[in-house]
Structure formats: C-alpha cells, structure tokens
C-alpha positions in Angstrom: 96.9 144.4 125.1 94.3 145.0 122.4 90.6 145.0 122.8 88.7 141.7 122.7 86.0 141.6 120.0 82.8 140.2 121.4 79.1 140.7 120.8 75.9 140.1 122.6 73.5 138.5 120.1 69.8 137.8 120.6 70.1 134.7 118.5 71.3 131.4 120.0 73.9 129.2 118.4 71.3 127.0 116.6 69.7 130.0 115.0 73.0 131.5 114.0 74.1 128.2 112.3 70.8 128.1 110.6 71.3 131.7 109.3 74.8 130.7 108.1 73.5 127.7 106.2 70.4 129.4 104.7 71.9 132.7 103.7 72.6 133.3 100.1 75.6 135.4 99.0 79.2 134.9 100.0 79.6 138.2 101.9 76.5 137.8 103.9 77.7 134.3 105.0 81.0 135.9 106.0 79.3 138.5 108.1 77.2 135.8 109.9 80.4 133.9 110.6 82.0 137.0 112.1 78.9 137.4 114.4 79.0 133.7 115.3 82.7 133.7 116.1 82.6 137.0 118.0 79.8 135.6 120.1 81.2 132.2 120.9 85.0 132.8 120.7 85.8 136.4 121.7 89.3 137.4 120.6 91.1 140.3 119.0 89.7 141.6 115.8 92.9 140.9 114.0 92.9 137.3 115.1 89.3 136.9 114.1 90.0 138.4 110.7 92.9 136.0 110.2 90.8 133.1 111.2 88.0 134.0 108.7 90.4 135.3 106.1 88.7 138.8 106.0 90.0 142.2 106.7 90.2 143.6 110.2 88.1 146.6 109.1 85.3 144.3 107.9 85.2 142.7 111.4 85.0 146.1 113.1 82.4 147.3 110.6 80.2 144.2 110.8 80.2 144.2 114.6 79.4 147.9 114.7 76.6 147.6 112.2 75.1 144.6 113.9 75.1 146.3 117.3 73.5 149.4 115.8 71.0 147.9 113.3 70.7 144.2 114.2 70.0 141.5 111.6 68.9 144.1 109.0 72.5 145.3 108.7 73.6 141.9 107.3 70.5 141.1 105.2 70.6 144.4 103.4 70.8 144.6 99.6 74.2 144.3 98.1 76.1 146.9 96.0 75.6 145.3 92.6 73.0 146.0 90.0 72.2 148.0 86.9 72.4 151.6 88.1 72.9 153.3 84.8 70.5 151.7 82.4 68.3 153.3 79.8 65.3 151.1 80.6 64.3 148.6 83.2 64.5 144.9 82.4 60.7 144.7 81.9 60.7 147.7 79.6 63.5 146.1 77.6 61.4 142.9 77.3 58.5 144.9 76.1 60.7 146.8 73.6 62.2 143.6 72.2 59.0 141.6 72.0 57.9 142.8 68.5 61.3 141.9 67.1 61.1 138.4 68.6 57.6 137.9 67.2 58.7 139.0 63.7 61.7 136.7 64.0 59.5 133.7 64.9 57.5 134.4 61.7 60.7 134.1 59.6 61.5 137.8 59.2 65.1 138.9 59.8 65.7 141.6 62.4 69.0 143.4 62.1 71.0 145.2 64.8 70.7 148.5 62.8 66.9 148.3 62.9 66.8 147.5 66.6 69.3 150.2 67.3 67.2 152.9 65.4 64.1 151.9 67.3 65.9 151.9 70.6 67.4 155.4 69.9 63.9 156.7 69.0 62.5 155.3 72.3 65.1 156.8 74.6 65.9 159.9 72.5 69.6 159.3 72.6 72.2 157.8 70.3 73.9 154.7 71.6 76.7 152.5 70.4 75.7 149.2 68.8 77.4 147.2 71.6 74.6 148.5 73.9 72.1 146.7 71.6 74.3 143.5 71.6 74.3 143.5 75.4 70.6 144.1 75.5 70.0 141.1 73.2 72.4 138.9 75.2 70.6 139.9 78.4 67.4 138.6 77.0 68.9 135.4 75.6 68.6 136.4 72.0 70.8 134.4 69.8 71.4 134.4 66.1 70.1 131.2 64.5 71.4 130.7 61.0 70.5 127.7 58.9 73.4 125.4 57.8 74.5 125.7 54.2 73.7 122.0 53.7 72.3 119.0 55.6 75.0 117.3 57.8 74.1 113.9 56.4 74.4 114.7 52.7 77.1 112.8 50.9 80.2 114.9 50.2 80.9 115.4 46.5 84.4 114.2 45.5 86.5 116.8 43.8 87.6 116.3 40.2 85.1 113.7 39.0 
C-alpha cells in the first residue's frame, strides 16, 4: 500500500478557501488546491494528482516545499519574464519618448532611424524585428491617413 499524502497546515479551511479565491495565477491556485485537499482529504499522491488533473511529481513537490518554506513557497515569483533584454521597460520608454514626441508634431519616424539610435545606445547591432517588438511592447502603431475621405462620392468610370 502506498503512502498517504497529508499535510499539517497552520491555516484553517476558511483561510485556505480565501487564499484559493484571491490568488492570481493558475499554478498558484493549483498549488493551494493541492494543500487544501492534502489537509482535508488525505489520500495517495497519484489519486490526488488525478483528482486535480496535475502530475504526481507536482503534488510531491508542492507538499515538500510547503512543509519546508510555508506559504512563501506558493506565493513566490513565477518563471516568466524578460530575462534577456537590452534595456528595462522604463529605459525603453525613455528611449522611445523623443520619437513619440516628434511623431505627435507630425514628423515621421522610421524603423531605420529608431534602429540606428537603439544600436548607438546599446553598442550592438540588432535585427529590425527587435525594434518592431519594442514598438509593439509600447503600444506604438502606425497611423496612416486614408487616401480619400470615406464619404466622398465615388467617380464613375468612363464618363
């Protein structure tokens, strides 16, 4: 017979359900559900994993980390993020501000200009898609005037 997965938790059921409801992030909620079920319905890790639709190793890892580090093990920062960036988001905002200001005055900023300035700032050459992603990250969009007003009467051909 396999080992029963159970845990002694300092939080009562009301506090655990509150944590489950208020926690942001899918995996953090899953981990709180593992803790809740291990506390209230002890069973084998495989059964608990099937019930919550997670892997058995996640159940073991979550229980182990909770016993060792407490709530901090669940509330820790996730794995995502920009780990390999040339500048921080704030530095990018500062870099792009002059181009936005000139664009609001009616001047046209091209990708080549922005790319040259960016390369000067970081002292490296980059592909132009890096600049396109930077602009998208800062909600920059190309606004082009229409060739004609939409309510103008269409000229008939051949008259």
